[in-house]
Each structure stands twice: as C-alpha cells, then as structure tokens.
N, C-alpha and C positions, 0 to 999 in steps of 0.2 A: 274026745275030751282031753286025752293025754297030750295031744299036740298043742291044744290051746293053753294048757297048763304049762307046757314047756316054753311056749312063746311068752307067757306072763313072767315066768322065772327069768328068762333071758332079758326081758325088759327091766325087771327089778335090778338085775346085775348090771345092766348098761347104765341105768340111772344112778346106781350106787358107786360104781367104779369110775365114772367120768366126773371130774371135778366141775363144780358149778351147776347151774341150771341148764337143762337141755332145751333145744329148740323144738318144742313139740309140734308147732305148726309146720315147721320144715319137715319133720318126720312124716306128718300126715300127708303133705303135698308129695313128697318123694314116694310114699307108699301108693298114693292114688295114681301117680304117673306110671309106676311099675305095674299096677293093676290094669290100667288102660292098655299098656303095651302088650302084656301077656294075654289079656282078653282078646285083643285084635289078632294076635298071632295064632292063638288056639282056635279062635272063631274062623279064621281063614283056612287053617288046616282042616277043620271039620267040613268046610265048604268044598275043599278040594278032594278030600278022601271019601266023602259021602255025597256025590253029586245028586242033583235033583231036589225035589221038594223037601225030603227028609234032611238033606245036608243043609239047606237054608235054615230050617228050624233048629237043628243042632248047633249050627254056627252062631246064629244070633243069640239064642238063649244061653248057649254055653259060654260065649264071650262075656255076656252080661253077668252070668253066674260067677265066672272066674274073677271079674272085677269086684263084685260085691264080697266074695270070699276073702280076697286079698285085703280089701279095705277093712273088713271086720278084724282080720288078724293084726293089721297095723294098729287099729284102735285098742285091741287087747295089749299089744306091745306098749303103746303109749300109756295105758293105765299102769302097767308095770314100771315104766319110767317115772311116773308120778310117785309111786310108792318108793322106788329107789332113791329119788331125789329127797323125799321126806325122811327116809332112814339116814341118808348121808348127812342131812342138816341136823338131825337129832343126835346122831352118834359122834359127830365130829366137833361138837361144841364143848 
C-alpha cells in the first residue's frame, strides 16, 4: 500500500510541477509498452530458469501478472497527474 501511495504522490507532483495539461493517453501507452516488455523479459527468464511444465506456468502467468501490475501502477500515477493538474490550475489562477 505504501508503494501505491508513493506512486500517487509522485503523480501529483508530476502533474503540478509540469506546466500545462499532461498527455495522459501518452503516459498510459508508454506504461503499457513498458509493462509488455518487462512481462516478456521476466516471463522468458522464468521459462529458462525453471524448465519444464512448471517453468511454462510460471513464465506465462508471471508475465501476464507483471504486465497487469505495471498497468495498474501507471493508472494510479495518471490519477495523481489528474489531481496535480487540477491543483496547478486552481492555485495558479
């Protein structure tokens, strides 16, 4: 829970400190791409380090889990960016 709260606070700071509205869709696409790449890398590592049927299960499920986890963290970050943009607009007027 602390890690997710830290991600939210970093998102708020990012949205507040960068002038103007942020490209939230671009942030989500970048996060999804990073999630796919890391999911593939760690999935393949699991297949190599744990050969056989158990390695196949760990690799596929682990890769999908890593992708979902990263996308969820990116969504939390984007929520923080929304809040930061709102605060920036409210305080700078």
